[in-house]
N, CA, C and O of each residue as an XYZ file, in Angstrom:
628
protein
N      97.965    166.222   -135.016
C      97.651    165.297   -134.861
C      97.188    164.662   -133.759
O      97.566    165.096   -132.671
N      96.338    163.585   -133.795
C      95.409    163.600   -132.469
C      95.632    161.612   -132.656
O      95.276    160.922   -133.612
N      96.318    161.171   -131.390
C      96.164    159.815   -131.220
C      94.792    159.349   -130.564
O      94.361    160.084   -129.675
N      94.153    158.376   -130.847
C      93.430    157.685   -130.330
C      93.411    156.096   -130.261
O      93.659    155.267   -131.136
N      93.010    155.937   -128.839
C      93.243    154.238   -128.414
C      91.962    153.899   -128.317
O      91.276    154.472   -127.470
N      91.419    152.957   -129.117
C      90.289    152.234   -129.289
C      90.146    151.375   -128.551
O      91.018    150.554   -128.838
N      89.460    150.949   -127.578
C      89.757    149.481   -127.123
C      88.360    148.970   -126.682
O      87.588    149.757   -126.134
N      87.925    147.378   -126.953
C      86.779    147.019   -126.852
C      86.998    146.072   -125.283
O      87.811    145.186   -125.017
N      85.877    146.712   -124.421
C      85.650    146.234   -123.050
C      86.364    147.410   -122.285
O      87.375    147.935   -122.753
N      85.853    147.770   -121.200
C      86.607    148.880   -120.095
C      87.914    148.208   -119.700
O      88.321    147.130   -120.134
N      88.452    148.919   -118.902
C      89.499    148.152   -117.881
C      89.292    148.306   -116.520
O      89.133    149.360   -115.905
N      89.310    146.945   -116.015
C      88.813    146.480   -114.665
C      89.898    146.106   -113.805
O      89.558    145.822   -112.657
N      91.019    146.041   -114.053
C      91.881    145.974   -112.907
C      92.494    146.933   -112.774
O      93.115    147.443   -113.707
N      92.458    147.521   -111.296
C      92.480    148.762   -110.742
C      94.514    149.220   -110.935
O      94.825    150.407   -111.034
N      95.418    148.314   -110.950
C      96.459    148.682   -111.083
C      96.783    148.858   -112.671
O      97.795    149.535   -112.854
N      96.186    148.424   -113.784
C      96.279    148.291   -115.056
C      95.715    149.853   -115.364
O      96.426    150.656   -115.969
N      94.406    150.189   -114.898
C      93.982    151.319   -114.792
C      94.918    152.833   -114.292
O      94.867    153.925   -114.857
N      95.638    152.509   -113.222
C      96.481    153.524   -112.816
C      97.328    153.583   -113.848
O      97.506    154.693   -114.351
N      98.035    152.430   -114.394
C      99.256    152.541   -114.962
C      98.841    153.285   -116.579
O      99.615    153.945   -117.272
N      97.453    152.957   -116.883
C      97.171    153.391   -118.271
C      97.071    154.897   -117.936
O      97.688    155.689   -118.649
N      96.419    155.290   -117.016
C      96.491    156.932   -116.703
C      97.596    157.698   -116.433
O      97.665    158.880   -116.771
N      98.762    156.915   -115.648
C     100.064    157.655   -115.709
C     100.601    158.037   -116.878
O     101.012    159.149   -117.211
N     100.556    156.802   -117.607
C     101.038    156.961   -119.024
C     100.620    157.847   -120.100
O     101.382    158.569   -120.742
N      99.405    157.751   -120.250
C      98.357    158.710   -120.694
C      98.516    160.193   -120.572
O      98.335    160.993   -121.490
N      98.918    160.516   -119.192
C      99.259    161.874   -118.549
C     100.470    162.398   -119.145
O     100.598    163.489   -119.699
N     101.714    161.118   -118.895
C     103.025    161.822   -119.499
C     102.901    161.904   -121.267
O     103.720    162.413   -122.031
N     102.072    161.474   -121.487
C     102.101    161.122   -123.095
C     101.364    162.609   -123.707
O     101.709    163.158   -124.753
N     100.332    163.067   -122.824
C      99.607    164.187   -123.420
C     100.549    165.336   -123.156
O     100.110    166.446   -123.454
N     101.652    165.275   -122.696
C     102.652    166.331   -122.741
C     103.446    166.691   -124.193
O     103.958    167.785   -124.429
N     103.435    165.613   -125.048
C     103.751    165.379   -126.491
C     102.857    165.418   -127.620
O     103.044    165.931   -128.723
N     101.854    164.793   -127.175
C     100.730    164.626   -128.520
C      99.282    164.547   -127.727
O      98.953    163.847   -126.769
N      98.458    165.638   -128.573
C      96.890    164.982   -128.058
C      96.944    163.583   -128.383
O      97.431    163.033   -129.371
N      96.229    162.997   -127.158
C      95.815    161.320   -127.326
C      94.294    161.343   -126.611
O      94.049    162.233   -125.797
N      93.360    160.409   -126.918
C      92.319    160.032   -126.206
C      92.306    158.642   -126.297
O      92.995    157.928   -127.026
N      91.452    158.328   -125.485
C      91.074    156.480   -125.287
C      89.511    156.964   -125.600
O      89.030    158.072   -125.365
N      88.826    155.752   -126.230
C      87.299    155.458   -126.665
C      87.371    153.934   -126.303
O      88.133    153.040   -126.669
N      86.528    153.960   -125.634
C      86.035    152.243   -125.252
C      84.522    151.853   -126.057
O      83.423    152.401   -125.976
N      84.784    151.186   -126.506
C      83.485    150.031   -127.098
C      83.322    149.218   -126.330
O      84.178    148.486   -125.834
N      81.826    149.250   -126.067
C      81.405    148.420   -125.183
C      81.329    146.989   -125.569
O      81.005    146.647   -126.707
N      81.699    145.955   -124.399
C      82.483    144.894   -124.805
C      80.562    144.379   -124.834
O      79.562    144.972   -124.429
N      80.764    142.984   -125.537
C      79.243    141.999   -125.442
C      79.278    140.854   -124.289
O      80.087    139.951   -124.503
N      78.626    140.779   -123.272
C      78.581    139.925   -122.867
C      77.957    138.335   -123.506
O      76.835    138.066   -123.934
N      79.090    137.534   -123.374
C      78.843    136.395   -124.053
C      77.637    135.596   -123.448
O      77.285    135.386   -122.287
N      77.109    135.210   -124.735
C      75.619    134.147   -124.136
C      75.689    132.883   -125.004
O      76.664    132.763   -125.745
N      74.898    132.082   -124.986
C      74.989    130.422   -125.370
C      74.525    131.202   -126.675
O      75.321    130.786   -127.517
N      73.835    131.936   -127.194
C      73.284    132.290   -128.394
C      74.293    132.981   -129.193
O      74.110    133.095   -130.405
N      75.410    133.485   -128.597
C      76.573    134.738   -129.162
C      77.868    133.444   -129.576
O      78.533    132.951   -128.665
N      78.053    133.065   -130.895
C      79.229    132.719   -131.046
C      80.245    133.386   -131.218
O      80.000    134.510   -131.659
N      81.611    133.095   -131.004
C      82.855    134.337   -131.153
C      82.799    134.657   -132.530
O      83.148    135.827   -132.684
N      82.426    133.957   -133.871
C      82.498    134.812   -134.969
C      81.075    135.832   -134.709
O      81.403    136.990   -134.966
N      80.015    135.772   -134.399
C      78.961    136.809   -133.999
C      79.308    137.643   -133.337
O      78.964    138.790   -133.625
N      80.200    137.373   -132.088
C      80.775    138.385   -130.853
C      81.813    139.670   -131.788
O      81.707    140.888   -131.640
N      82.760    138.966   -132.716
C      83.574    139.715   -133.604
C      83.077    140.786   -134.370
O      83.386    141.978   -134.341
N      81.983    139.976   -135.291
C      81.455    140.626   -136.092
C      80.416    142.015   -135.375
O      80.378    142.979   -136.139
N      79.750    142.171   -134.280
C      78.973    142.938   -133.429
C      79.852    143.707   -133.141
O      79.731    144.876   -133.509
N      81.017    143.298   -132.390
C      82.360    144.347   -131.989
C      82.964    145.222   -133.379
O      83.283    146.411   -133.351
N      83.017    144.518   -134.320
C      83.823    145.133   -135.554
C      82.616    146.278   -136.036
O      83.136    147.355   -136.327
N      81.448    146.267   -136.147
C      80.357    147.082   -136.490
C      80.524    148.027   -135.517
O      80.525    149.180   -135.948
N      80.677    147.888   -134.237
C      80.644    149.087   -133.616
C      82.531    149.751   -133.508
O      82.605    150.977   -133.428
N      83.430    149.240   -133.508
C      84.237    149.568   -134.118
C      84.475    150.692   -135.226
O      85.109    151.747   -135.254
N      83.817    150.107   -135.970
C      83.809    150.722   -137.635
C      82.783    152.204   -137.583
O      83.076    153.264   -138.135
N      81.779    151.990   -136.929
C      80.706    153.230   -136.679
C      81.746    154.304   -136.183
O      81.904    155.428   -136.662
N      82.353    153.796   -135.239
C      83.509    154.895   -134.376
C      84.410    155.592   -135.099
O      84.957    156.568   -134.584
N      84.657    155.265   -136.189
C      86.213    155.635   -137.169
C      85.312    156.727   -138.048
O      84.135    156.792   -138.401
N      86.613    157.628   -138.226
C      86.225    158.912   -139.500
C      86.668    158.352   -140.824
O      87.489    157.442   -140.712
N      86.341    158.656   -141.981
C      87.069    158.155   -143.380
C      88.491    158.454   -143.356
O      89.276    157.837   -144.077
N      88.766    159.141   -142.759
C      90.306    160.058   -143.114
C      90.894    159.278   -142.024
O      92.096    159.335   -142.281
N      90.742    158.511   -140.847
C      91.509    157.815   -139.887
C      92.529    156.697   -140.148
O      92.107    155.609   -140.539
N      93.804    156.886   -139.965
C      94.525    155.790   -140.290
C      94.283    154.905   -138.924
O      94.384    155.180   -137.729
N      93.960    153.860   -139.559
C      93.682    152.484   -138.463
C      94.822    151.487   -138.778
O      95.252    151.074   -139.855
N      95.221    151.198   -137.327
C      96.310    150.219   -136.709
C      95.574    149.733   -135.770
O      94.884    150.330   -134.944
N      95.821    148.103   -135.996
C      95.409    147.247   -135.229
C      96.389    146.726   -134.504
O      97.433    146.449   -135.093
N      96.293    146.504   -133.245
C      96.863    145.837   -132.399
C      96.953    144.305   -132.248
O      96.478    143.735   -131.265
N      97.488    143.746   -133.111
C      97.259    142.052   -133.498
C      98.617    141.417   -133.124
O      99.675    142.046   -133.110
N      98.468    139.991   -132.794
C      99.041    139.327   -132.748
C     100.195    139.029   -133.993
O     101.383    138.719   -133.897
N      99.444    139.228   -135.041
C      99.912    139.059   -136.735
C     100.600    139.992   -136.883
O     101.493    139.706   -137.680
N     100.675    141.098   -136.495
C     101.281    142.369   -137.151
C     102.387    142.394   -137.168
O     102.968    141.312   -137.089
N     103.042    143.424   -137.260
C     104.536    143.426   -137.536
C     105.504    144.064   -135.881
O     105.260    145.154   -135.364
N     106.200    143.404   -135.527
C     107.128    143.976   -134.304
C     108.227    144.533   -134.298
O     109.139    143.958   -134.892
N     108.472    145.693   -133.697
C     109.113    146.484   -133.595
C     110.004    146.450   -132.648
O     109.596    146.017   -131.570
N     111.509    146.895   -132.737
C     112.430    147.414   -131.264
C     111.638    148.837   -131.027
O     111.133    149.432   -131.980
N     111.578    149.281   -129.821
C     110.966    150.564   -129.233
C     111.480    151.494   -130.010
O     110.625    152.369   -130.145
N     112.632    151.805   -130.707
C     113.263    153.070   -131.520
C     112.869    152.436   -133.018
O     113.127    153.105   -134.019
N     112.312    151.282   -133.124
C     112.087    151.217   -134.858
C     110.805    151.833   -134.628
O     110.531    152.772   -135.377
N     109.874    151.472   -133.662
C     108.155    152.039   -133.201
C     108.619    153.319   -133.387
O     108.518    153.608   -134.579
N     109.195    154.426   -132.574
C     109.371    155.894   -132.494
C     109.560    156.289   -134.055
O     108.957    157.233   -134.564
N     110.554    155.378   -134.819
C     110.769    155.967   -136.161
C     109.221    155.837   -136.908
O     108.596    156.693   -137.534
N     108.955    154.778   -136.666
C     107.533    154.435   -137.438
C     106.306    155.417   -137.099
O     105.521    155.738   -137.992
N     106.145    155.951   -135.591
C     105.511    156.999   -135.148
C     105.813    157.902   -135.570
O     104.832    158.553   -135.930
N     106.838    158.433   -135.779
C     107.496    159.794   -136.190
C     106.909    160.072   -137.933
O     106.650    161.206   -138.336
N     106.789    158.949   -138.720
C     106.473    159.065   -139.901
C     104.900    158.738   -139.978
O     104.514    158.407   -141.099
N     104.323    158.763   -139.370
C     102.976    158.613   -138.800
C     102.395    160.138   -138.208
O     101.237    160.554   -138.243
N     103.315    160.643   -137.793
C     102.755    162.255   -137.299
C     103.192    162.893   -138.212
O     102.490    163.852   -138.531
N     104.435    162.684   -138.987
C     104.224    163.529   -140.072
C     103.577    163.446   -141.462
O     103.898    164.173   -142.402
N     102.678    162.532   -141.501
C     101.802    162.050   -142.480
C     101.098    163.090   -142.934
O     100.989    163.359   -144.131
N     100.630    163.673   -142.090
C      99.018    164.897   -142.132
C      98.048    164.266   -141.389
O      97.248    164.868   -140.673
N      98.086    163.229   -141.515
C      96.438    162.571   -140.923
C      95.680    163.350   -139.570
O      96.289    163.505   -138.511
N      94.754    163.651   -139.704
C      94.150    164.516   -138.931
C      94.447    163.318   -137.575
O      95.046    163.705   -136.571
N      93.990    161.963   -137.684
C      93.716    161.117   -136.498
C      94.397    159.803   -136.474
O      93.734    159.032   -137.168
N      95.516    159.171   -135.935
C      95.716    158.114   -136.337
C      94.921    156.951   -134.847
O      94.966    157.274   -133.660
N      94.301    155.703   -135.361
C      93.701    155.262   -134.437
C      94.313    153.806   -134.025
O      94.398    153.021   -134.968
N      94.683    153.406   -132.951
C      95.191    152.084   -132.751
C      94.081    151.431   -131.914
O      93.427    151.944   -131.005
N      94.021    150.405   -132.327
C      92.718    149.539   -131.953
C      93.076    148.233   -131.321
O      93.473    147.246   -131.941
N      92.893    148.321   -129.994
C      92.720    146.593   -129.128
C      91.496    145.933   -128.856
O      90.696    146.126   -127.941
N      91.463    144.637   -130.358
C      90.509    144.278   -129.875
C      89.508    143.509   -128.597
O      89.863    143.760   -127.445
N      88.675    142.886   -128.724
C      88.412    141.895   -127.734
C      88.644    140.387   -127.921
O      89.291    139.785   -128.778
N      87.956    139.969   -126.915
C      88.768    138.353   -126.611
C      89.025    137.614   -127.800
O      90.111    137.038   -127.866
N      88.241    137.524   -128.737
C      88.008    136.662   -130.067
C      89.030    137.602   -131.057
O      89.533    137.023   -132.020
N      89.264    138.665   -130.896
C      89.975    139.546   -131.874
C      89.023    140.404   -132.895
O      87.963    140.959   -132.607
N      89.622    140.370   -134.044
C      88.799    141.249   -134.963
C      88.087    140.558   -135.981
O      88.378    139.395   -136.263
N      86.841    141.406   -136.767
C      86.182    141.072   -137.540
C      86.920    140.799   -138.583
O      88.131    140.906   -138.384
N      86.456    140.353   -140.061
C      87.135    140.512   -141.067
C      86.988    141.944   -142.014
O      87.590    142.444   -142.963
N      85.812    142.280   -141.156
C      85.533    143.735   -142.072
C      86.246    145.331   -141.003
O      86.121    146.538   -141.210
N      86.958    144.567   -139.904
C      87.799    145.700   -139.321
C      89.318    145.405   -140.108
O      90.161    146.156   -140.598
N      89.209    143.963   -139.966
C      90.921    143.974   -140.811
C      90.945    144.446   -142.175
O      92.009    144.785   -142.691
N      89.608    144.502   -142.928
C      89.563    145.002   -144.409
C      89.899    146.960   -144.125
O      90.485    147.634   -144.972
N      89.431    147.477   -142.931
C      89.460    148.611   -142.871
C      91.023    149.359   -142.602
O      91.444    150.473   -142.916
N      91.658    148.202   -141.874
C      92.909    148.367   -141.337
C      93.827    149.641   -141.977
O      93.218    150.111   -142.938
N      94.779    150.160   -141.795
C      95.832    150.465   -142.503
C      97.405    149.736   -142.382
O      98.325    149.630   -143.193
N      97.249    149.340   -141.104
C      98.697    148.438   -140.434
C      98.284    147.829   -139.294
O      97.427    148.342   -138.575
N      98.844    146.708   -139.033
C      98.712    145.889   -137.550
C     100.310    145.943   -137.120
O     101.326    145.733   -137.782
N     100.139    146.260   -135.936
C     101.429    146.444   -134.912
C     101.037    145.000   -133.862
O      99.929    144.542   -133.584
N     102.310    144.569   -133.471
C     102.342    143.375   -132.977
C     103.111    144.106   -131.557
O     103.901    145.050   -131.555
N     102.677    143.458   -130.588
C     103.622    143.957   -128.927
C     104.623    143.122   -128.767
O     105.756    143.466   -128.429
N     104.272    142.014   -128.994
C     104.939    140.406   -128.936
C     104.537    139.005   -129.712
O     103.503    138.902   -130.373
N     105.326    138.129   -129.571
C     104.595    136.515   -130.142
C     103.956    136.167   -129.059
O     103.257    135.188   -129.319
N     103.862    136.474   -128.037
C     102.919    136.339   -126.636
C     101.820    136.796   -126.923
O     101.588    137.727   -127.694
N     100.830    135.957   -126.118
C      99.372    136.617   -125.877
C      99.553    137.278   -124.536
O     100.264    136.882   -123.612
N      98.763    138.393   -124.584
C      98.360    139.371   -123.514
C      97.250    139.248   -123.328
O      96.504    138.851   -124.223
N      96.774    139.584   -121.985
C      95.095    139.995   -121.999
C      95.120    141.142   -122.395
O      96.058    141.938   -122.369
N      93.401    141.351   -123.029
C      93.332    142.734   -123.823
C      93.862    144.243   -122.720
O      94.226    145.347   -123.125
N      93.751    143.844   -121.513
C      93.663    145.021   -120.496
C      95.433    145.396   -120.551
O      95.934    146.511   -120.699
N      96.246    143.875   -120.355
C      97.211    144.703   -120.409
C      98.263    145.235   -121.423
O      99.356    145.796   -121.339
N      97.477    144.826   -122.376
C      97.868    145.312   -123.839
C      97.714    146.942   -124.009
O      98.377    147.647   -124.770
N      96.722    147.345   -123.153
C      96.657    148.724   -123.131
C      97.817    149.680   -122.433
O      98.498    150.616   -122.852
N      97.720    149.062   -121.300
C      98.786    149.700   -120.558
C     100.220    149.134   -121.289
O     100.747    150.224   -121.512
N     101.032    148.280   -121.722
C     101.712    147.989   -122.793
C     101.997    149.411   -123.526
O     102.840    150.280   -123.300
N     101.014    149.311   -124.446
C     100.969    149.801   -125.484
C     101.218    151.417   -125.114
O     102.112    151.978   -125.747
N     100.420    152.246   -124.051
C     100.378    153.682   -123.806
C     102.194    153.846   -123.579
O     102.942    154.714   -124.029
N     102.493    152.701   -122.746
C     103.947    153.038   -122.168
C     104.643    152.985   -123.567
O     105.450    153.897   -123.747
N     104.501    152.163   -124.514
C     105.394    152.495   -125.516
C     105.493    153.444   -126.642
O     106.329    153.596   -127.533
N     103.987    154.255   -126.220
C     103.572    155.073   -127.397
C     104.231    156.301   -126.689
O     104.846    157.109   -127.385
N     104.125    156.492   -125.238
C     105.185    157.403   -124.375
C     106.589    157.568   -124.713
O     107.175    158.562   -125.142
N     107.203    155.886   -124.316
C     108.747    155.669   -124.896
C     108.987    156.462   -126.271
O     109.821    157.346   -126.465
N     108.092    155.955   -127.145
C     108.779    156.744   -128.567
C     108.718    158.055   -128.524
O     109.681    158.625   -129.038
N     107.685    158.881   -127.962
C     108.034    160.410   -127.989
C     109.257    160.812   -127.513
O     109.995    161.515   -128.203
N     109.559    160.439   -126.390
C     111.007    160.521   -125.512
C     111.792    160.094   -126.388
O     112.730    160.876   -126.538
N     111.845    159.158   -127.076
C     113.094    158.414   -128.158
C     113.457    160.008   -129.056
O     114.487    160.683   -129.045
N     112.029    160.240   -129.849
C     112.175    160.741   -130.514
C     112.796    162.252   -130.361
O     113.316    162.914   -131.259
N     112.553    162.734   -128.597
C     113.133    164.387   -128.327
C     114.225    163.932   -127.368
O     114.507    164.607   -126.378
N     114.975    162.535   -127.723
C     116.297    162.209   -127.181
C     116.044    162.551   -125.999
O     116.875    163.371   -125.607
N     115.224    162.282   -125.196
C     115.292    162.279   -123.490
C     115.797    160.792   -122.950
O     115.875    159.771   -123.633
N     116.116    160.939   -121.562
C     116.599    160.160   -120.961
C     115.635    158.747   -120.646
O     116.111    157.735   -120.131
N     114.555    158.852   -120.956
C     113.585    157.749   -120.537
C     114.095    156.138   -120.902
O     114.267    155.125   -120.224
N     114.223    156.455   -122.235
C     115.019    154.829   -123.264
C     116.227    154.722   -122.651
O     116.880    155.696   -122.274
N     116.675    153.180   -122.491
C     118.076    153.155   -122.700
C     117.841    151.777   -123.359
O     117.010    150.886   -123.189
N     119.122    151.990   -124.352
C     119.534    150.584   -125.141
C     120.407    150.048   -124.415
O     120.910    148.974   -124.745
């Protein structure tokens, strides 16, 4: 099984890029993982937030495969402790899916069509983070989940 992290817009903050690269490198020792960036739309006077979500949603849906398990990183998703998330990931890994796709939306969130396609929603926190920081926090949690599943010393309760 492969994990795909799909995100709208590229990561521009240097230390966030470095952190993501660090944790992706560590994570790849456990599971195949890939990042796909969906080009963000430059906001213009004629582009409403709803229209921006719609256009980003079309690009997201076009990048998905029919058999993908799609999980949105969404503020209204289910919150997990790190151990609960590890157990949840273990079930995803054992599900037989070829790809599990985690998606970070753009600044205005997801279109209704993307919500309809999603199999699940996960929230990192009730707090709001910018979409670049979410990527870093999430890849660290993916790595942490794999170390928990293997009983390694990274996670401490």
